[in-house]
N, C-alpha and C positions, 0 to 999 in steps of 0.2 A: 227449622222450625219458624214459622212467622211470628210476626210480632202480632201481641193480641191488642185490642182497643176495647172499650164497652161504651155503650149509650146509655143515657138514662131511659127508663122503661117509657114507651110511647107506643101508641096505635099506629103512628106514622111509620114505624122502621119495620113494620111486619112484612112489607112487600119489597122496601129497597133500601139497601145500605151500601155506601162504597166504602173500603178501607183497604188496610195493607194486607198481602199475603203474596203467594207465589203469581197469581193473576191482578194482584192489586185490587180484588173486589170480592165483598163478601156480603152476605144477607144475613139476618137474623134466623137463626134456627130454630129448633125446639124448644122443649122445656129445658130451662138454665141447668148447667152442672156447674155447683159451686166450685168445683176443681179447676175450671176454666175463667173464674172472674179475675179480672186485676185487683190488686189491694184495695180495699175500699170500695170495690164495685157494687152496685145493684144492677148492673146491665146484664145483658145476655152474651153468652160465648158468640163467635161470629164463625159461622160456617158456610157451606153451601157457595162456591165461586158464582158469581153473575157477572154479567160484561158490564163494564162503566161506559158512561156516556160520551166521555172525550178520553180515547185511548191513543197515545202516542208515545214510541220507545223514547224519545228526547227531543228536547228545543233547541237547536243547533245555533240560532243567530237570534240578535236582537229584535231584528225584523220580523222574525216568525213569533218570538215571544209577545211582541207589541200586537200583532195580528190577533192572536189568540186571546189576549186580554181585553181586546176591544171587540172581540166577535160577539154580535148579540144574536141570542136565541130567539125562536120565533115569539114565545110570550112577551118579550120586550118590544121586537117590532110591531105587535099588535097593540101593544099598550102605547107606545109612540104614535101609532095612527090614531088612537082614541084622544091622547093629550093634545089640549089645544095651546098654542101659541109657543113662543120662543123661550130657549133655556139658558140659565146664566149660571155658571159654577164660579162661587166666589172663594178665593185660595186655590187656584186649578194648578198651580204650580207645585204642589207638593207631591208625594208618594203615589197617592190615589188619583190625583186630578186628570192626567194627562189621557190614561187609559180610558176614564169614565167619560170624558169629553167626546173620545175618538168613538165611544160605543155608542153614544146619545146621537153624534153626527151618523155614524152608520146605519143605525136603527132607523132613524129619521128618513134617511135616504132610500132604504129599502121599503119603508112603509110608504113613500112617496109624498111624503110631507115636506113643503117647503117652510123649514122654519130656520131661524138663527139658533146656533149654538155659540155661547160668548164665554171665554175665559177670561179671569181677572185674577191679576196677581202682580205682585212687584217684579216678578220675571228678573230677578237677580242672574239667571242663567239665560241669556237672550237666544241661545241655540233652542231651548225648551219652547220659547214662544214662536219660532220660525218651525219648529216642527209642528206645533198645533194648526198654526196657518197652512201650512203646506197639506194638512188634512181638511181644511174646509172649515176651521174653528175661527172665529174671530177673536181678536185680543185686545185687551184695555190694561194698561198698567196702572196701579192703583194701591197707595197704601190704605188699607182698610181702615185703620185708625185715624186717618184724615177724613173727618166727616164733611168737609166741603168737596173732596174728591170723589167719596162715596155717592154725594148727592149729585153729581155729574154722571154717574153711570146711567146705562139705559134702563129705562123701565120695561121689565119683563115679567109676564105671568107666573113664571115657573123658576124657582130659587134652590139651587144645591148648596148649601153652606158647608165650606170643607177648611173653613180657617180655623187655627189653633196653634198653641204653643205648649210643647211637653219637655222636649230635653233642654237642660239648664234653667227647669222652672224654678230649683230651690234657691240658686243664686239669682234669679231675675223675678222674685215673686211678684212685685208690683205689675211688671209687664206681663206676667203669665196672668194676673187677673184681669189687666186691661184687655188682653187679646181675649181670654176665652169666656169672660162675664160682662164685659162692658161692651165689647162690639156686637154681640147680639142684639142690644139695643138699638144701636145705629142703623143695623140693617133691618130689624123691624119697621123703623120709622120709614126708612127708604122704600121698602117693600110690602108695606102694610095692606095692600091689594092684591098681593102675590099669594101662590102657594110656596110652602118652604119645606124642603126636606133637608134636614140639618143633622150634621154627624156629631155624636157623643161618643162616649167610651164605657165598657165595661167596667173600667176601673172605678166607676161612680159606686158599684155594689162594695166595694172591698173584697176581702176573702171570705170564700164558703167553702164548707166542708166537700171532699171530692164523693162522699157516700150519698150526698144530696143530690147529684146530677148536676149542679150549676145554678146559677143566681136566675130567677124569673123576673119578668118585668114587674111583677105584684110586689116584689120584694122591697123593701124599705132600703134607700141608700146608705152606706156606711163608707163614705169615702175616706181614704189615709193620704194625708200629705196635702201639699199645696196644689199639685197640679190635679189630682182628684177633685179636690173641695172647689176648684175653680171650674172645673167641668161640670160639676152639680150647679155651681152658679149659672153656666150657660144655658144649662136647661131649665134652671127657673126661670132667667130672662125672657126665653123663648116661650114658656108656658105663660108668664104674666102678660105678655103682649100679645099673644094668642088669644087669650081670654079676653084682655081689654079691646082689643080691636077685630076681633072674630078672625083672626089670621089661620086658615087651614095649614096645619104643620105635623110632619112626622119628625121624632127624634130616634136616630138609628144609634143603638147602644152596640158599637161595633169589638168585637174580640178576635184582633190580630189577622188583618189581611196579610197574604202571603204570597209574594211570587219568587222569582229565581233570582232577584238581585237584592231583596231584602225580607225580613221577616223571621218569625223564629226558627223555623228550619232551616234557614239560611245560616242564623247565628250559631245553633248546634253545629252545623256541618263544618263551618269556617274554625271552630274550636276544635273539634275532631282533628282537622286536617292540620292545625296548628300545634297540636299536642297540648293544649291548654284545658286545666281541668273544667268540668261542667258543674255547677253547682245544683244540688239536688233539692234543696229546701222548698222551692216552688216546683213540687214534682209532677204537676199536671198542667196542661193546657187545652184551648180549643185554636183552631185556625179555621181560615176559609179563604179559598183561592179569591186571588183578587177580581178576577174576570167574574166570578160568582157573585160576590160583593158588588161590582158595580152592576151587573143585572138587578139585583135586589134594590139597590138605591134608585135605579129609574122606574122599576115596578112599583115604588113605596110613594109615587106621586098619587096612585090610585088609592091610597089609605089615608090622605091627609084629612086631619079633623081639628075642630077646637072644642075644648082644649087639645093638645097635641096627643097623637097616638105614638107611643112609645114601644119599641120593638128592638128585640136582641138580632144581632146579625153575626153568625158564625156557622160554623161546620156542626154535623151531628155528632162527631166523635168526642171524647174526653181522651185526651192523648198523654201517655206517660213518658216523662223526659228519659227515665232511662232506658225503657224499651225502644223508643224511637231514636234515641243515640246509639244504641247498639244495633238496631238494623241499618241505620245510616253508615254507622261504622263499617258493616259488612260491604255495603255499596261502594264505599270510599276505600276499602281496603285498608283501613287502620283501626285499630282498638280505641274506643274513647275512654277518657279519663274521667273520674268523679271525685267529686267532694262534698263530703256531709251525705245527709239522707233525708227523704221525703218528709216534710210535714204534713199534717193533717188538712191544712188549708190550701188553696189555692185561688187565682183569680179566674174563674169558670162562669161560662153561662150557658143557659138552655134556650135553644133557640127554635124550639118548635112551634111556635106562633108564624115565625117566619118562613118555617120549612111547609106550613100548612098554608099559607097565603101565596107563597112564590115557588115552592117546590123544592126539593133537596138541591143541593150544589152538583154541579155537573162535574166537577173535578174532587175525585176522594184525596183524603189525606195520603194514601198509598201512593197513588199516580203523582202525587206532589212531591212526595218523598222522593221517589225516582228521578223526576225531573230536577231536583235542585241537587241531589247528591251528583248527578252526571254533570250539570253545570259547573257545581263548585269544583269537580276533580278535572274539569278542561279548565279552569280557570277563567270562567266567564266574568262579565263585568257585575262589580258590586256598588250599590249606591253608598256605601260607608255610614248606613243610618241603621246601628243596631236597634232593636226594639227594646234592651234592657228587660225584658219580659221577667228576669229572675228577681227585680226588686220587689220588696216586701214592704219596705217603709213608707214608701211613695217619694222617695227622694231622688229625683232624676235629673 
């Protein structure tokens, strides 16, 4: 029996939906059958296998993974052809930055556009800087909280803002606010003549009921904890300077990018293998393949406005921790252990606006589950950066 998932009701999903099952692909069927709903779901049952956009049995090497994460689809190539000027990524050394920078480089090259793609970071891992340079990305070492150092960075018309502090934020509250809420003002002052696509987080919404289908961009933020509050502060600073100086900006509220070395699925798989109990209190979640997140980020340059354009980015599925864990347990050959029970609320986003503008993700949750289970089972590399998605009180 395949794992069931559900979607918020939406016209977007009448034609195409990718989820888990024997072929890891399902489309929405006809009239909903209440017996097929997930607990608390208002979505329709998933039936009728359909082909997925990226279908691959396993990803065997880091090189293969990096190629797939940075592979630009045709819409991204066309968008990079239309975009004028160089691109700079501030905070490129994190989990998302390297593959995003590579996609920007590859898409620009395929588009026949001669542009600089520049990555800025402290580069505590010098190997990461070397890898970026090997792929044609210029690098600058910079502590972004050093205003004088930021002032020396090259002027570039297109800025991707990736900087932020999450883990350890409870014990470093002042530093968290400096990085997440003060730094945007420094960046806006430097790049007041540029377009800015800035990452935020779905954590600014707080928790929402599963039956509601996830937080919408029009919902009022209700952040819980220092980290989420400081991230809302980041958004407010970008909004203030966007309005004051007419800076065209997009704010991306991301719900859990995932690849094979980190992400919610990796966290679950590693707990299953280790025999550690999985907490069910945060019983549901969204994810998006990081390659699809990269693509939507680059496409977002065509949506910049003043005041900022706010958009949720995640996959179309609402996933059950229990059911995903059971499915992955079968793939891993080990039964998961659980603790507690599902509560009525979780951190969930509805990304129908992004899917309408950018298209649905090319990689389904089901395909990603297969990839992650195989990778973890074979002892593939792990970044050692758990998401702590199960945290409900905002203390990271």
